[in-house]
py3Dmol code that shows the C-alpha trace and the ligand (Angstrom):
import py3Dmol

protein = """\
ATOM      1  CA  UNK A   1     314.223 -51.573-245.519  1.00  0.00           C
ATOM      2  CA  UNK A   2     315.156 -50.468-249.022  1.00  0.00           C
ATOM      3  CA  UNK A   3     315.838 -46.792-248.435  1.00  0.00           C
ATOM      4  CA  UNK A   4     319.533 -45.795-248.639  1.00  0.00           C
ATOM      5  CA  UNK A   5     320.260 -42.177-247.932  1.00  0.00           C
ATOM      6  CA  UNK A   6     323.563 -42.194-249.809  1.00  0.00           C
ATOM      7  CA  UNK A   7     321.626 -41.741-253.072  1.00  0.00           C
ATOM      8  CA  UNK A   8     320.130 -38.505-251.771  1.00  0.00           C
ATOM      9  CA  UNK A   9     322.768 -37.078-249.411  1.00  0.00           C
ATOM     10  CA  UNK A  10     323.345 -33.372-249.946  1.00  0.00           C
ATOM     11  CA  UNK A  11     320.294 -32.906-252.176  1.00  0.00           C
ATOM     12  CA  UNK A  12     317.983 -29.873-251.895  1.00  0.00           C
ATOM     13  CA  UNK A  13     315.933 -31.601-249.198  1.00  0.00           C
ATOM     14  CA  UNK A  14     319.024 -32.300-247.081  1.00  0.00           C
ATOM     15  CA  UNK A  15     320.110 -28.686-247.481  1.00  0.00           C
ATOM     16  CA  UNK A  16     316.974 -27.154-245.969  1.00  0.00           C
ATOM     17  CA  UNK A  17     316.768 -29.853-243.265  1.00  0.00           C
ATOM     18  CA  UNK A  18     320.401 -29.445-242.196  1.00  0.00           C
ATOM     19  CA  UNK A  19     320.394 -25.647-242.432  1.00  0.00           C
ATOM     20  CA  UNK A  20     317.377 -25.593-240.090  1.00  0.00           C
ATOM     21  CA  UNK A  21     318.938 -28.110-237.698  1.00  0.00           C
ATOM     22  CA  UNK A  22     322.127 -26.031-237.570  1.00  0.00           C
ATOM     23  CA  UNK A  23     320.182 -22.828-236.778  1.00  0.00           C
ATOM     24  CA  UNK A  24     318.267 -24.523-233.955  1.00  0.00           C
ATOM     25  CA  UNK A  25     321.520 -25.867-232.466  1.00  0.00           C
ATOM     26  CA  UNK A  26     323.123 -22.425-232.650  1.00  0.00           C
ATOM     27  CA  UNK A  27     320.126 -21.040-230.790  1.00  0.00           C
ATOM     28  CA  UNK A  28     320.442 -23.674-228.049  1.00  0.00           C
ATOM     29  CA  UNK A  29     324.111 -22.685-227.674  1.00  0.00           C
ATOM     30  CA  UNK A  30     323.144 -19.169-226.596  1.00  0.00           C
ATOM     31  CA  UNK A  31     322.745 -20.537-223.043  1.00  0.00           C
ATOM     32  CA  UNK A  32     325.644 -22.263-221.280  1.00  0.00           C
ATOM     33  CA  UNK A  33     323.423 -25.036-219.905  1.00  0.00           C
ATOM     34  CA  UNK A  34     323.742 -28.323-221.792  1.00  0.00           C
ATOM     35  CA  UNK A  35     321.245 -29.568-224.368  1.00  0.00           C
ATOM     36  CA  UNK A  36     320.651 -32.835-226.141  1.00  0.00           C
ATOM     37  CA  UNK A  37     320.142 -33.595-229.828  1.00  0.00           C
ATOM     38  CA  UNK A  38     318.075 -36.706-230.526  1.00  0.00           C
ATOM     39  CA  UNK A  39     318.145 -38.096-234.065  1.00  0.00           C
ATOM     40  CA  UNK A  40     315.620 -40.945-234.397  1.00  0.00           C
ATOM     41  CA  UNK A  41     316.377 -41.948-238.023  1.00  0.00           C
ATOM     42  CA  UNK A  42     320.049 -41.064-238.340  1.00  0.00           C
ATOM     43  CA  UNK A  43     321.426 -42.686-241.521  1.00  0.00           C
ATOM     44  CA  UNK A  44     325.163 -43.410-241.724  1.00  0.00           C
ATOM     45  CA  UNK A  45     326.414 -40.010-240.572  1.00  0.00           C
ATOM     46  CA  UNK A  46     328.782 -39.190-243.412  1.00  0.00           C
ATOM     47  CA  UNK A  47     328.456 -39.636-247.168  1.00  0.00           C
ATOM     48  CA  UNK A  48     331.166 -40.010-249.780  1.00  0.00           C
ATOM     49  CA  UNK A  49     330.011 -37.824-252.670  1.00  0.00           C
ATOM     50  CA  UNK A  50     332.448 -39.589-254.998  1.00  0.00           C
ATOM     51  CA  UNK A  51     330.926 -43.005-254.293  1.00  0.00           C
ATOM     52  CA  UNK A  52     329.221 -44.942-257.060  1.00  0.00           C
ATOM     53  CA  UNK A  53     325.829 -44.630-255.317  1.00  0.00           C
ATOM     54  CA  UNK A  54     326.047 -40.839-254.857  1.00  0.00           C
ATOM     55  CA  UNK A  55     327.275 -40.516-258.458  1.00  0.00           C
ATOM     56  CA  UNK A  56     324.383 -42.592-259.775  1.00  0.00           C
ATOM     57  CA  UNK A  57     321.766 -39.967-258.911  1.00  0.00           C
ATOM     58  CA  UNK A  58     324.067 -36.945-258.680  1.00  0.00           C
ATOM     59  CA  UNK A  59     321.393 -35.326-256.497  1.00  0.00           C
ATOM     60  CA  UNK A  60     323.970 -33.517-254.377  1.00  0.00           C
ATOM     61  CA  UNK A  61     325.104 -31.514-257.406  1.00  0.00           C
ATOM     62  CA  UNK A  62     321.689 -29.815-257.451  1.00  0.00           C
ATOM     63  CA  UNK A  63     321.769 -29.302-253.688  1.00  0.00           C
ATOM     64  CA  UNK A  64     324.941 -28.527-251.753  1.00  0.00           C
ATOM     65  CA  UNK A  65     326.824 -28.504-255.081  1.00  0.00           C
ATOM     66  CA  UNK A  66     325.066 -25.232-255.971  1.00  0.00           C
ATOM     67  CA  UNK A  67     326.115 -23.584-252.704  1.00  0.00           C
ATOM     68  CA  UNK A  68     329.569 -24.836-251.711  1.00  0.00           C
ATOM     69  CA  UNK A  69     332.332 -22.645-253.075  1.00  0.00           C
ATOM     70  CA  UNK A  70     329.757 -20.383-254.785  1.00  0.00           C
ATOM     71  CA  UNK A  71     329.018 -16.717-254.203  1.00  0.00           C
ATOM     72  CA  UNK A  72     326.300 -16.192-251.633  1.00  0.00           C
ATOM     73  CA  UNK A  73     324.495 -12.907-251.021  1.00  0.00           C
ATOM     74  CA  UNK A  74     325.218 -10.974-247.832  1.00  0.00           C
ATOM     75  CA  UNK A  75     322.650 -11.809-245.205  1.00  0.00           C
ATOM     76  CA  UNK A  76     322.371 -15.384-246.502  1.00  0.00           C
ATOM     77  CA  UNK A  77     326.057 -16.134-246.000  1.00  0.00           C
ATOM     78  CA  UNK A  78     325.748 -15.414-242.272  1.00  0.00           C
ATOM     79  CA  UNK A  79     322.634 -17.547-241.893  1.00  0.00           C
ATOM     80  CA  UNK A  80     324.259 -20.510-243.642  1.00  0.00           C
ATOM     81  CA  UNK A  81     327.507 -20.149-241.675  1.00  0.00           C
ATOM     82  CA  UNK A  82     326.750 -22.826-239.009  1.00  0.00           C
ATOM     83  CA  UNK A  83     325.703 -25.319-241.717  1.00  0.00           C
ATOM     84  CA  UNK A  84     328.928 -24.586-243.594  1.00  0.00           C
ATOM     85  CA  UNK A  85     330.892 -25.092-240.359  1.00  0.00           C
ATOM     86  CA  UNK A  86     329.538 -28.626-240.112  1.00  0.00           C
ATOM     87  CA  UNK A  87     330.408 -29.310-243.758  1.00  0.00           C
ATOM     88  CA  UNK A  88     333.899 -27.949-243.169  1.00  0.00           C
ATOM     89  CA  UNK A  89     334.251 -30.282-240.183  1.00  0.00           C
ATOM     90  CA  UNK A  90     334.260 -33.239-242.608  1.00  0.00           C
ATOM     91  CA  UNK A  91     336.099 -31.596-245.547  1.00  0.00           C
ATOM     92  CA  UNK A  92     338.215 -28.736-244.384  1.00  0.00           C
ATOM     93  CA  UNK A  93     337.898 -25.608-246.505  1.00  0.00           C
ATOM     94  CA  UNK A  94     338.700 -27.197-249.805  1.00  0.00           C
ATOM     95  CA  UNK A  95     337.006 -29.513-252.222  1.00  0.00           C
ATOM     96  CA  UNK A  96     333.655 -30.995-251.252  1.00  0.00           C
ATOM     97  CA  UNK A  97     334.218 -34.727-251.002  1.00  0.00           C
ATOM     98  CA  UNK A  98     332.067 -35.689-248.017  1.00  0.00           C
ATOM     99  CA  UNK A  99     328.644 -34.599-246.940  1.00  0.00           C
ATOM    100  CA  UNK A 100     327.714 -34.680-243.250  1.00  0.00           C
ATOM    101  CA  UNK A 101     324.441 -36.375-242.385  1.00  0.00           C
ATOM    102  CA  UNK A 102     322.374 -35.066-239.493  1.00  0.00           C
ATOM    103  CA  UNK A 103     324.518 -36.795-236.794  1.00  0.00           C
ATOM    104  CA  UNK A 104     327.639 -35.017-238.028  1.00  0.00           C
ATOM    105  CA  UNK A 105     325.856 -31.713-238.570  1.00  0.00           C
ATOM    106  CA  UNK A 106     324.911 -31.923-234.892  1.00  0.00           C
ATOM    107  CA  UNK A 107     328.285 -33.144-233.695  1.00  0.00           C
ATOM    108  CA  UNK A 108     330.123 -30.509-235.719  1.00  0.00           C
ATOM    109  CA  UNK A 109     328.282 -27.768-233.816  1.00  0.00           C
ATOM    110  CA  UNK A 110     327.870 -29.184-230.283  1.00  0.00           C
ATOM    111  CA  UNK A 111     329.954 -28.113-227.303  1.00  0.00           C
ATOM    112  CA  UNK A 112     331.731 -30.277-224.720  1.00  0.00           C
ATOM    113  CA  UNK A 113     328.736 -30.140-222.338  1.00  0.00           C
ATOM    114  CA  UNK A 114     326.106 -31.134-224.939  1.00  0.00           C
ATOM    115  CA  UNK A 115     325.085 -34.641-225.923  1.00  0.00           C
ATOM    116  CA  UNK A 116     323.801 -36.447-228.973  1.00  0.00           C
ATOM    117  CA  UNK A 117     321.736 -39.620-229.226  1.00  0.00           C
ATOM    118  CA  UNK A 118     321.519 -41.120-232.695  1.00  0.00           C
ATOM    119  CA  UNK A 119     319.426 -44.069-233.691  1.00  0.00           C
ATOM    120  CA  UNK A 120     319.494 -46.105-236.908  1.00  0.00           C
ATOM    121  CA  UNK A 121     317.616 -49.366-237.501  1.00  0.00           C
ATOM    122  CA  UNK A 122     319.351 -50.695-240.613  1.00  0.00           C
ATOM    123  CA  UNK A 123     322.128 -53.027-239.377  1.00  0.00           C
ATOM    124  CA  UNK A 124     324.729 -51.982-241.965  1.00  0.00           C
ATOM    125  CA  UNK A 125     323.954 -48.292-241.576  1.00  0.00           C
ATOM    126  CA  UNK A 126     324.103 -48.646-237.813  1.00  0.00           C
ATOM    127  CA  UNK A 127     327.549 -50.297-238.109  1.00  0.00           C
ATOM    128  CA  UNK A 128     328.741 -47.441-240.332  1.00  0.00           C
ATOM    129  CA  UNK A 129     327.434 -44.910-237.838  1.00  0.00           C
ATOM    130  CA  UNK A 130     329.270 -46.645-235.000  1.00  0.00           C
ATOM    131  CA  UNK A 131     332.523 -46.509-236.999  1.00  0.00           C
ATOM    132  CA  UNK A 132     332.124 -42.758-237.512  1.00  0.00           C
ATOM    133  CA  UNK A 133     330.993 -41.766-234.017  1.00  0.00           C
ATOM    134  CA  UNK A 134     332.603 -44.218-231.608  1.00  0.00           C
ATOM    135  CA  UNK A 135     334.979 -42.828-229.031  1.00  0.00           C
ATOM    136  CA  UNK A 136     333.075 -39.577-228.556  1.00  0.00           C
ATOM    137  CA  UNK A 137     331.797 -39.655-224.974  1.00  0.00           C
ATOM    138  CA  UNK A 138     329.086 -37.123-225.781  1.00  0.00           C
ATOM    139  CA  UNK A 139     327.440 -39.504-228.247  1.00  0.00           C
ATOM    140  CA  UNK A 140     325.195 -42.521-227.693  1.00  0.00           C
ATOM    141  CA  UNK A 141     324.362 -44.748-230.679  1.00  0.00           C
ATOM    142  CA  UNK A 142     321.254 -46.949-230.750  1.00  0.00           C
ATOM    143  CA  UNK A 143     319.993 -49.625-233.114  1.00  0.00           C
ATOM    144  CA  UNK A 144     316.252 -49.783-232.434  1.00  0.00           C
ATOM    145  CA  UNK A 145     313.042 -48.726-234.147  1.00  0.00           C
ATOM    146  CA  UNK A 146     312.976 -44.924-234.389  1.00  0.00           C
ATOM    147  CA  UNK A 147     309.457 -44.638-232.986  1.00  0.00           C
ATOM    148  CA  UNK A 148     310.422 -46.702-229.936  1.00  0.00           C
ATOM    149  CA  UNK A 149     313.528 -44.529-229.568  1.00  0.00           C
ATOM    150  CA  UNK A 150     311.368 -41.415-229.604  1.00  0.00           C
ATOM    151  CA  UNK A 151     309.282 -42.749-226.718  1.00  0.00           C
ATOM    152  CA  UNK A 152     312.136 -44.100-224.655  1.00  0.00           C
ATOM    153  CA  UNK A 153     314.473 -41.084-224.966  1.00  0.00           C
ATOM    154  CA  UNK A 154     312.039 -38.410-223.807  1.00  0.00           C
ATOM    155  CA  UNK A 155     312.306 -36.304-221.804  1.00  0.00           C
ATOM    156  CA  UNK A 156     316.069 -35.746-222.004  1.00  0.00           C
ATOM    157  CA  UNK A 157     317.628 -35.204-218.597  1.00  0.00           C
ATOM    158  CA  UNK A 158     318.849 -31.741-219.663  1.00  0.00           C
ATOM    159  CA  UNK A 159     315.228 -30.667-220.363  1.00  0.00           C
ATOM    160  CA  UNK A 160     316.573 -28.716-223.341  1.00  0.00           C
ATOM    161  CA  UNK A 161     317.008 -30.049-226.804  1.00  0.00           C
ATOM    162  CA  UNK A 162     316.034 -30.711-230.375  1.00  0.00           C
ATOM    163  CA  UNK A 163     314.561 -33.903-231.781  1.00  0.00           C
ATOM    164  CA  UNK A 164     315.008 -34.631-235.472  1.00  0.00           C
ATOM    165  CA  UNK A 165     312.491 -37.113-236.883  1.00  0.00           C
ATOM    166  CA  UNK A 166     313.472 -38.055-240.412  1.00  0.00           C
ATOM    167  CA  UNK A 167     311.870 -41.364-241.460  1.00  0.00           C
ATOM    168  CA  UNK A 168     312.133 -42.666-245.047  1.00  0.00           C
ATOM    169  CA  UNK A 169     308.312 -42.842-245.454  1.00  0.00           C
ATOM    170  CA  UNK A 170     308.662 -46.154-247.266  1.00  0.00           C
ATOM    171  CA  UNK A 171     306.305 -48.347-245.233  1.00  0.00           C
ATOM    172  CA  UNK A 172     302.526 -48.232-245.020  1.00  0.00           C
ATOM    173  CA  UNK A 173     301.258 -46.772-241.783  1.00  0.00           C
ATOM    174  CA  UNK A 174     304.223 -44.417-241.284  1.00  0.00           C
ATOM    175  CA  UNK A 175     301.884 -41.429-240.916  1.00  0.00           C
ATOM    176  CA  UNK A 176     299.945 -43.119-238.098  1.00  0.00           C
ATOM    177  CA  UNK A 177     303.174 -43.980-236.308  1.00  0.00           C
ATOM    178  CA  UNK A 178     304.395 -40.451-236.760  1.00  0.00           C
ATOM    179  CA  UNK A 179     301.261 -38.872-235.330  1.00  0.00           C
ATOM    180  CA  UNK A 180     301.088 -41.226-232.360  1.00  0.00           C
ATOM    181  CA  UNK A 181     304.865 -40.951-231.769  1.00  0.00           C
ATOM    182  CA  UNK A 182     304.658 -37.172-231.758  1.00  0.00           C
ATOM    183  CA  UNK A 183     301.648 -37.157-229.479  1.00  0.00           C
ATOM    184  CA  UNK A 184     303.415 -39.357-226.983  1.00  0.00           C
ATOM    185  CA  UNK A 185     306.699 -37.434-227.356  1.00  0.00           C
ATOM    186  CA  UNK A 186     305.005 -34.109-226.688  1.00  0.00           C
ATOM    187  CA  UNK A 187     303.310 -35.511-223.597  1.00  0.00           C
ATOM    188  CA  UNK A 188     306.740 -36.450-222.222  1.00  0.00           C
ATOM    189  CA  UNK A 189     308.657 -33.378-223.403  1.00  0.00           C
ATOM    190  CA  UNK A 190     306.319 -30.532-224.289  1.00  0.00           C
ATOM    191  CA  UNK A 191     308.975 -27.811-224.458  1.00  0.00           C
ATOM    192  CA  UNK A 192     311.411 -29.491-226.858  1.00  0.00           C
ATOM    193  CA  UNK A 193     311.952 -28.306-230.402  1.00  0.00           C
ATOM    194  CA  UNK A 194     310.892 -31.029-232.840  1.00  0.00           C
ATOM    195  CA  UNK A 195     311.931 -31.041-236.501  1.00  0.00           C
ATOM    196  CA  UNK A 196     309.886 -33.395-238.588  1.00  0.00           C
ATOM    197  CA  UNK A 197     311.015 -33.820-242.183  1.00  0.00           C
ATOM    198  CA  UNK A 198     308.686 -35.000-244.968  1.00  0.00           C
ATOM    199  CA  UNK A 199     308.918 -35.545-248.731  1.00  0.00           C
ATOM    200  CA  UNK A 200     306.520 -33.790-251.106  1.00  0.00           C
ATOM    201  CA  UNK A 201     305.465 -35.636-254.228  1.00  0.00           C
ATOM    202  CA  UNK A 202     301.771 -34.732-254.475  1.00  0.00           C
ATOM    203  CA  UNK A 203     299.947 -32.332-252.177  1.00  0.00           C
ATOM    204  CA  UNK A 204     296.941 -34.334-250.831  1.00  0.00           C
ATOM    205  CA  UNK A 205     299.036 -36.719-248.690  1.00  0.00           C
ATOM    206  CA  UNK A 206     301.039 -33.819-247.318  1.00  0.00           C
ATOM    207  CA  UNK A 207     297.943 -31.788-246.460  1.00  0.00           C
ATOM    208  CA  UNK A 208     296.501 -34.773-244.586  1.00  0.00           C
ATOM    209  CA  UNK A 209     299.700 -35.131-242.591  1.00  0.00           C
ATOM    210  CA  UNK A 210     299.847 -31.438-241.716  1.00  0.00           C
ATOM    211  CA  UNK A 211     296.232 -31.456-240.604  1.00  0.00           C
ATOM    212  CA  UNK A 212     296.732 -34.486-238.407  1.00  0.00           C
ATOM    213  CA  UNK A 213     299.787 -32.983-236.719  1.00  0.00           C
ATOM    214  CA  UNK A 214     298.031 -29.617-236.290  1.00  0.00           C
ATOM    215  CA  UNK A 215     295.152 -31.430-234.573  1.00  0.00           C
ATOM    216  CA  UNK A 216     297.505 -32.518-231.783  1.00  0.00           C
ATOM    217  CA  UNK A 217     296.864 -29.147-230.159  1.00  0.00           C
ATOM    218  CA  UNK A 218     300.432 -27.854-230.471  1.00  0.00           C
ATOM    219  CA  UNK A 219     300.844 -24.181-229.449  1.00  0.00           C
ATOM    220  CA  UNK A 220     303.581 -23.277-231.914  1.00  0.00           C
ATOM    221  CA  UNK A 221     303.861 -25.137-235.198  1.00  0.00           C
ATOM    222  CA  UNK A 222     305.780 -23.691-238.127  1.00  0.00           C
ATOM    223  CA  UNK A 223     305.784 -25.266-241.577  1.00  0.00           C
ATOM    224  CA  UNK A 224     308.640 -24.656-244.026  1.00  0.00           C
ATOM    225  CA  UNK A 225     308.400 -26.051-247.558  1.00  0.00           C
ATOM    226  CA  UNK A 226     310.786 -25.896-250.481  1.00  0.00           C
ATOM    227  CA  UNK A 227     309.619 -26.923-253.971  1.00  0.00           C
ATOM    228  CA  UNK A 228     312.064 -27.515-256.799  1.00  0.00           C
ATOM    229  CA  UNK A 229     309.252 -28.610-259.144  1.00  0.00           C
ATOM    230  CA  UNK A 230     305.506 -28.121-259.146  1.00  0.00           C
ATOM    231  CA  UNK A 231     304.001 -30.830-256.867  1.00  0.00           C
ATOM    232  CA  UNK A 232     301.908 -33.456-258.622  1.00  0.00           C
ATOM    233  CA  UNK A 233     304.124 -36.045-260.300  1.00  0.00           C
ATOM    234  CA  UNK A 234     304.026 -38.819-257.671  1.00  0.00           C
ATOM    235  CA  UNK A 235     307.108 -40.509-259.141  1.00  0.00           C
ATOM    236  CA  UNK A 236     309.394 -37.637-258.323  1.00  0.00           C
ATOM    237  CA  UNK A 237     310.517 -35.713-255.241  1.00  0.00           C
ATOM    238  CA  UNK A 238     309.077 -32.303-256.061  1.00  0.00           C
ATOM    239  CA  UNK A 239     309.726 -30.673-252.748  1.00  0.00           C
ATOM    240  CA  UNK A 240     310.312 -31.272-249.090  1.00  0.00           C
ATOM    241  CA  UNK A 241     308.940 -29.859-245.900  1.00  0.00           C
ATOM    242  CA  UNK A 242     309.708 -29.466-242.242  1.00  0.00           C
ATOM    243  CA  UNK A 243     307.192 -29.235-239.464  1.00  0.00           C
ATOM    244  CA  UNK A 244     308.851 -27.375-236.643  1.00  0.00           C
ATOM    245  CA  UNK A 245     307.293 -27.636-233.212  1.00  0.00           C
ATOM    246  CA  UNK A 246     308.378 -24.960-230.701  1.00  0.00           C
ATOM    247  CA  UNK A 247     310.772 -23.173-233.082  1.00  0.00           C
ATOM    248  CA  UNK A 248     313.216 -20.670-231.571  1.00  0.00           C
ATOM    249  CA  UNK A 249     311.658 -17.194-231.781  1.00  0.00           C
ATOM    250  CA  UNK A 250     313.881 -15.957-234.647  1.00  0.00           C
ATOM    251  CA  UNK A 251     313.564 -19.024-236.866  1.00  0.00           C
ATOM    252  CA  UNK A 252     310.612 -17.845-238.955  1.00  0.00           C
ATOM    253  CA  UNK A 253     312.415 -14.594-239.776  1.00  0.00           C
ATOM    254  CA  UNK A 254     315.586 -16.464-240.739  1.00  0.00           C
ATOM    255  CA  UNK A 255     313.770 -19.089-242.780  1.00  0.00           C
ATOM    256  CA  UNK A 256     311.813 -16.255-244.373  1.00  0.00           C
ATOM    257  CA  UNK A 257     315.093 -15.107-245.928  1.00  0.00           C
ATOM    258  CA  UNK A 258     316.691 -18.500-246.548  1.00  0.00           C
ATOM    259  CA  UNK A 259     313.755 -20.282-248.217  1.00  0.00           C
ATOM    260  CA  UNK A 260     313.208 -17.851-251.130  1.00  0.00           C
ATOM    261  CA  UNK A 261     316.964 -17.795-251.721  1.00  0.00           C
ATOM    262  CA  UNK A 262     317.126 -21.609-251.807  1.00  0.00           C
ATOM    263  CA  UNK A 263     314.018 -21.814-254.032  1.00  0.00           C
ATOM    264  CA  UNK A 264     315.826 -19.668-256.565  1.00  0.00           C
ATOM    265  CA  UNK A 265     319.313 -21.176-256.223  1.00  0.00           C
ATOM    266  CA  UNK A 266     318.213 -24.829-256.066  1.00  0.00           C
ATOM    267  CA  UNK A 267     315.373 -24.590-258.618  1.00  0.00           C
ATOM    268  CA  UNK A 268     315.008 -27.509-261.018  1.00  0.00           C
ATOM    269  CA  UNK A 269     312.142 -25.930-262.940  1.00  0.00           C
ATOM    270  CA  UNK A 270     310.353 -22.619-263.320  1.00  0.00           C
ATOM    271  CA  UNK A 271     307.809 -23.761-260.742  1.00  0.00           C
ATOM    272  CA  UNK A 272     310.312 -23.738-257.876  1.00  0.00           C
ATOM    273  CA  UNK A 273     309.091 -21.804-254.842  1.00  0.00           C
ATOM    274  CA  UNK A 274     308.850 -21.884-251.078  1.00  0.00           C
ATOM    275  CA  UNK A 275     306.218 -21.513-248.373  1.00  0.00           C
ATOM    276  CA  UNK A 276     306.576 -20.610-244.740  1.00  0.00           C
ATOM    277  CA  UNK A 277     303.418 -20.732-242.653  1.00  0.00           C
ATOM    278  CA  UNK A 278     302.402 -20.981-239.022  1.00  0.00           C
ATOM    279  CA  UNK A 279     299.984 -23.891-238.638  1.00  0.00           C
ATOM    280  CA  UNK A 280     299.520 -22.903-234.988  1.00  0.00           C
ATOM    281  CA  UNK A 281     300.640 -19.873-232.997  1.00  0.00           C
ATOM    282  CA  UNK A 282     303.247 -17.375-234.180  1.00  0.00           C
ATOM    283  CA  UNK A 283     306.691 -16.119-233.180  1.00  0.00           C
ATOM    284  CA  UNK A 284     305.230 -13.590-230.701  1.00  0.00           C
TER     285      UNK A 284
END
"""
ligand_1 = """\
27
SAM
N 318.583 -38.091 -240.780
C 319.549 -38.468 -241.811
C 320.259 -37.211 -242.299
O 319.630 -36.141 -242.314
O 321.434 -37.305 -242.625
C 318.903 -39.204 -242.965
C 318.023 -40.325 -242.565
S 317.261 -41.189 -243.863
C 316.111 -40.058 -244.520
C 316.233 -42.283 -242.970
C 316.980 -43.383 -242.234
O 316.041 -44.089 -241.392
C 317.609 -44.438 -243.130
O 318.983 -44.528 -242.861
C 316.895 -45.751 -242.754
O 317.753 -46.873 -242.770
C 316.435 -45.450 -241.360
N 315.250 -46.196 -240.912
C 314.270 -46.772 -241.654
N 313.305 -47.267 -240.853
C 313.675 -46.993 -239.574
C 313.085 -47.219 -238.313
N 311.906 -47.836 -238.193
N 313.740 -46.798 -237.220
C 314.939 -46.156 -237.319
N 315.566 -45.918 -238.488
C 314.934 -46.322 -239.613
"""
view = py3Dmol.view(width=600, height=400)
view.addModel(protein, "pdb")
view.setStyle({"model": 0}, {"cartoon": {"style": "trace"}})
view.addModel(ligand_1, "xyz")
view.setStyle({"model": 1}, {"stick": {}})
view.zoomTo()
view.show()
């Protein structure tokens, strides 16, 4: 397990992932009944942007660094407000020193009646996550394989919730595990919202993945992609995508505004752009 998220925390890919997670959580909060957030590959929860590792890549400067404390157009400001609330929950209003990972984005937005299950396999990252989250009775922290977690945690007893699946894609066979994990997860909890994050280096691997997920027979499958470079150079993260199963009805309209804004604001080349497509179904 070589992947360490601290090098990438707050980059453009984290921005679109965490903005989307925050919008889904806000949607779930429209009803008083409790929901559960399940985070199968959670990371360490909170990232020090002044650390040596974060400074080494400086990726956050081209992600959240281009949004925090900057002017945002009307219409976008409102849509990013929940995401900014979670960032404020670890920084206050002032200088950006810490970046919340997905567990703290979720915890920063949840209510007293909601719950969060986070899972992280790396022993040191798990220990860090425990230090950050312990003492909160709404949170359960696991240290098992994320694909086993996905199987064993579904369906949640609340029968309402969002599942974030955010593997590092560093081991061979991850795509097979993802497809079979999703298939099994959907059998157990067909009505949940699933957010599956993926990196985009070249397009062929990504197209294969999208096709295989689409073949699972999902009714509503939305695909949101943000490119900061033209895809092709396999040595570089050119973009990132989210497959969203059972998105809330408004999400495509909201992402339809947010994605072009982020493509422009977070561009690292002239080829930056975004795509939003339904791979199955539509918002109606
Ligand atoms: N979801 C986090 C966020 O948005 O802040 C980032 C997670 S990072 C992309 C992926 C994490 O998965 C890493 O912390 C890595 O240690 C962990 N990981 C790697 N293999 C795993 C596995 N088989 N099961 C669970 N976690 C794993």
